[in-house]
N, C-alpha and C positions, 0 to 999 in steps of 0.2 A: 427811415428817420421820421420822427414825430416831433412837432413843436407845440407850443401853447395853443395854437389855433387849430391843430389837427391832432388831438390827443389819441392815444391808443384806446381801443374799446375797453370799457370797464367790465369786470366779471359780473354776471347777473346770477343771483342765487336762484336755485331751482325751486326752493320752497319758501313761502312767505314766513316772516318771523312769527313766533308763537305769541298769541295775544296775552297780555298781562291782566290779571283780574284786578278790578278796583276794589279797594277795601274802604269801608266807612265805619265810623264810630257812632256811639250813641249821640254825642253832640251834633254830628253831621245829620243824622236822621231828625234830631230835634230842630235843627235849622230848616230842613226841608218841610217839616210839619208847620213851623211858624210862618214860613213863606206861603205855604198852601192856605193856611188860615187867613192870612192877609188878603190873598186873592179871592177867597170865598167871601170875606167881609166886603171887599170892594165890589164884587159881583152882586151881593145882596143890596148894597147901597145903590148900585146902578139899576137894579130891578125896580126900585121905587121911582126911578126917574124915567127909564126906558127899558122895557124887557129885552129888546134886541141887543141893546148895549150890554146887558148883563150876560147874555149868552156869549157874545164876542169877548167880553172881559174874561169870563171863566175859561173859555177855550184857549184864547191867546195867552192868558196868564199861566195856564198849566204848561203850555209849551215853553214859555220863557223860563219858568222856574226849573223845569226839568233840564233844559239845555244849559242854563247857568249853573245848576247844581252839578251836573256831570262834568262841565268844563272846570269848575272849581275842584272837584275830586281828582280829575286828571292832573291839574297843576299841583295839587297837594301830593299826589302819588309820586311826581317827579321831584318835588321839593319837600321831603318829609320833616325837615327841621322846624317848620312853622309850629309855634305853640298854639294854645287854645284861642287866644285873642287874635293871633295871626290867621288861624283858620276862619274865624268869623269875618275878619277883614277881607279874606280872599273870596268868601261867598258873597259878601256885599259888593265887592269890586266887580264881580262877574255880572251883577245885576245893573250896574250904573249905566252902561250904554242902552240897555233895554228900557230902564226907567225913564231916561231922558227922551228917547225916541217914541216910546209908546205913551208916555205922559203927555208929550206935545200932541200926538195924534188924538188921544182921548179928549184933551182940552179943546182941540179944534172941532171934534165931532159934537161935544156938548155945546160949544158956542153956536155951531150950525143948527143944532136942534132948538136951542133957545131962540135964535133969530127966526127960524121957520115957524115956531109957535107964536112968537109975538107978531109976525107979519100976517098970519092967517087969522 
């Protein structure tokens, strides 16, 4: 006898499921290119202020964009009914947590740079 607290063992598949390929469209690649250009522009601006900040912005921004882009593609793969405006909203929504967190971190670093420059 088995009850809810002692269930029978579940069958375990011997082979993992086959990976599903992600497919992207020209607007998806355009969105990736626009986001990458935004990060490059932000890194160029940061270079005029602090070269170390530019390198960190470029590296961190590239990782954020790729992670968000692939997350959005995975969501769109599972929900294909989204239209073109829906696709853009999904890509931008994937960036919101990163934009808030990294934006606050960058603002704090710039504030600390400014304070250290004015104190010295």
